[in-house]
N, C-alpha and C positions, 0 to 999 in steps of 0.2 A: 581389571585394575584401572585401565584408562577411563572406562565409563564411570567407575566409582569416583575417581579423582575429579572428573568433570562435574559430576552431580554435587559432590561436596563443595567444590569451588564455586558453583553457582549460588549456594546458600551461605557461603562463608561470611559474607558481610552482614548477615542477619544474626550472627552468633557472637556472643561474648563469653569467654571463659575466665573465671577469676582464679588467681593463684590462691591456694588454700593454706599457705604457710602463715608466718607472722606478718609479712608484708602483703598487701592486697592491691592488685592492679589488674586491669583487663588484658587478656592475651590479644595482641593485634590480630584482627580477623584474617589477614592474608597468610598468617602462619598455620591456620587451622588445617587446610588440606594436607600440608606437608607433615605435620605432626601426627595427624590422624592416620594417613596412609602409611607413613614411614614407621610408626610405632605399632600399628595393629594390623598390618597387611596379612599376617599369617593366621589371624583369628578374626572372624567377622562378627557382626552384631554387637559391637562394643562402642560406647560413647567415649569421646576424648576427655578423660578425667585427669586433672593435674593434682598430684598429691606429693607431699614431702615425706621422706623416710630417712632413717639413720642406717648407714651401712653396718651390717653385722660384723664386718671385719675391722674397719678403721673407725667406726662410730661417727663418721662425718655425715652431715646432712646432704641429701641428693634428691633430685626430682627425676624419677624413672623415665617419664615420657620425653624429657630433654636429654638427660645424661646418657641414656641407653639407646636412643633412637638410631644411632649409626651402627648399632650392634644387632639389629633386628634378626638378621639371618642366623647369626651365631646363637642368639637366644632361642630362636625357634628350634634349632637342632639340639641344643643341650638342655633346654628346659621344657620338654614336651608336656609336663604335667600342669603348666600354667596356661591361663587364657589371656593375660595381658602383661605388659611390662611392669605394671604397678605391683605385681606379685613377686618380682625379683627383690631380694633382700640385700643386694650388694651393689655398690656403685660401679661405674664402668671400669675402674682400675682393678677391681677385685671380683667382678661378676663371673669371670671364667677361670679363676684360680691362678692368675698370672703374676701376682705381685711378687717381687724379689727384693732382697735387701740391697742389691746393687743396681736396680732398674733405672735409677736416675743418674748414674755415673758412667763414664766411659769404661769399657771393659778393661783396658790396659791399666787403669788406676785401681782396679779392684783386687782383693785377695779373698781366699776361701774363708768364709766367716761362719759356716755351719759345721760343727764337729762331725766326724765320721759316725760316731755313735748316735748322734741326733738324726742323721740321715737314715740310719738303720731303723731307728724308732719310728720315723715317719712311714717307712714301708710297712712295718708291722701294724701300725694303727690303720693305714688305708686298707690293708688286706682284711683286718678284723671287721672294719666298717662295711665293706662291700661284700665280704663273704667268699671271695675267690682271689686268685692271683692277678694283680693289676697288670695291664700291658705296659710296655715301655713308652707308649704314646699317652701316658696317663695325664699329661697336662695339655696336649695338643688336641685330643679328641675325647670329649667327656661323655660320649654316648653310652659308655659302660656304666654310667651313674643313673641312667634313665629309669631304672626300676626301683630306685630308692624312694622312700617317702620324703616329704619335704624337710622334716627335721634331720633325717640322715643325710639328705642331699646338701643341706646347708653346712652340716658338720664336715662333709667331704670338701666343699669349696673352701672353707676356712683352713682345712688341713693342706690343700693344694697350694693355697696362697703362701704357706710357710715352707713348702718343699722346693728344693732346687729342681730344675728340669732334668730330663734324661741326659741330654748332652748340651754342651756349650753353644752359644750363639753370639751375635755381636754384642748383645747386652748382658749375656750370662757367661762369665769367665770360666765356669765349670759346671758339671752336672754329674749324675751318677756314673756315666760312662768314663769320665776323666778320673774320678776318684776310685772306682772299683774295677774298671776295665770293661765291663759290660753289664747289662741289666741282669743277666743270668747270675753273674758273680755277686751282684748286689743282693739278689734274692737269696742266694746261698748264705751270704754273710748275715742276712736277717733271719736265717733259720726257716725261711719259707720253702726252700727246696733243699734236697739232699746234696751232699758234696760230690756224689758221683753223677750228677746231672751233666749233660753234655750239650754244647751248642752245635747244631747241625746246619747244613746249608739252608734248609727250608724250615727251620724251627728248632725246638729244644727237645732232646731225648731225656726223659725223666721218668722215674718210677712213681706210679700212683700209690695211694695208701694201702691198697690191697696187694701190691707187688707187681701189678700189670705194667708192662713197658709202654709208655706213651711217647709219641713223636712230636708233641707240642704241649704247651701249657694249657691250651684249650681242651685237648684230649684229657689231660690230667684232671681238669676241673670237672668234666663230665663223668669220668670214671670214679672220681672221689664222691660225686653226688650219688651215683648208683650204689657205691659201697656203703656210704653213710646212711642210706635209706634201706639197706639190707635187701637190695634187689639183685638176685643172682644174674650174672651177666657173663657171656662168653666173649673174649676178645678176639677180633679178626676172624669171624666166621667166613666160610667160603660161599660165594654165590653159586647157584646152579650153573654148571658149565665148567667149574673147577679152576678158573684162572684169576678171578678178581675176588678181593676180600672186602667185607664191610668193616666198620670200626668195632661194632658190638652186635651181639644178638641177645635179646631178652625175650624169652618165650617165643612167640611167632614173629616178633618184630625185629627188623634190622635197623640199626641206628648208624647214621653217617654224620660226621662232623666235617663240613665243607670249609675248612680253615684257609684254603688257598684259592677259593673261587675268584675268577678273574684272570687266571693264567690259562692260556689257550689249551695246552695238553690236559691240564687238570679238569677244565670245563668239559672237554670231550669225554673224559672218563666218567664225569658226573652223569652225562646223558646216557652213556652205555649202562651204568648201574641202575638208573631209573627205568630203562627199558626192560632190563632183566627182571627187576622187582615186579614190574607191571605184568610181564609175561607169565611169571610163576605165582602171581597173586601174593607176593610178600609185602606186608605192610611196612612201609619205609618211613622212618622218622628222620627228617633232615634238620640239622642244627647248624646255625651260622654263628660267627663270633658275636653278633649283636644279641644272640639269644642266651649267652652264658650267664648274664645276671638273673635270668628268669627261668632257670631250669625247672623249678617247681611247677610252673604252668606248662612249659614245653613238654615235660615228661610225666605229667600227672596221670596219663592213661596207663602207665606201667604200674601204678599203685592200685588199680582197680581189679 
């Protein structure tokens, strides 16, 4: 990074970049290293190109290389399908789905402005768009959108800009938690989950579409995928040795959903299960939360 900056800086005064909107003027050469490095540091081999676009949400003009340059890290994480900031179709206020009707007012002066029925409709639309149950962090971490194509991704960003967050913050006087009591209750109100779903200490106890009992929304997503693809599956098969269970067995494969990876005791159990599977020659399919949007690719071997 430092070497690239120094190289660009050495040649900066030899370069002029013209604004390609209605007004035309040269970009001061001493800005070039900062805009180049800051805007494209996560994808190499690109020339610093200045273009003007209209935000798909607010329809206002913006220049990605300037407007989004401070958001490079967030863009890199949440827009993995693009190669430059110029491919982002939203201005900085709306690029991450964070616009709110009360965002420019102090929270104490705001009232609930989105009807409960509309909040329910948003959940249904988001679920239909992504194809699985959205997490409660649906506005804070957009990595669950990474497998959508660009058109679907843009629709999701527009939808998120209209949705309240999960819970209130300094600028958000309310969210789904304040209105419904919890994300689970909001999903039940939207008809996404059954009324007998239960909130557990480490997740959500819920029935899959085939009647299998799942201990998290992630497990339900996987079980429903197996069921919808007519793949026979056994829930909670026992590993050789008789005291640990996998999440599913499909033919010779054991499938594990590591939904709590990162917790010390849970990680130890992961290692033990991997060793048992290796010792007995059991092909183990490991699924993480980031894989849920792309189960078709992750589990395609089960269709062969």
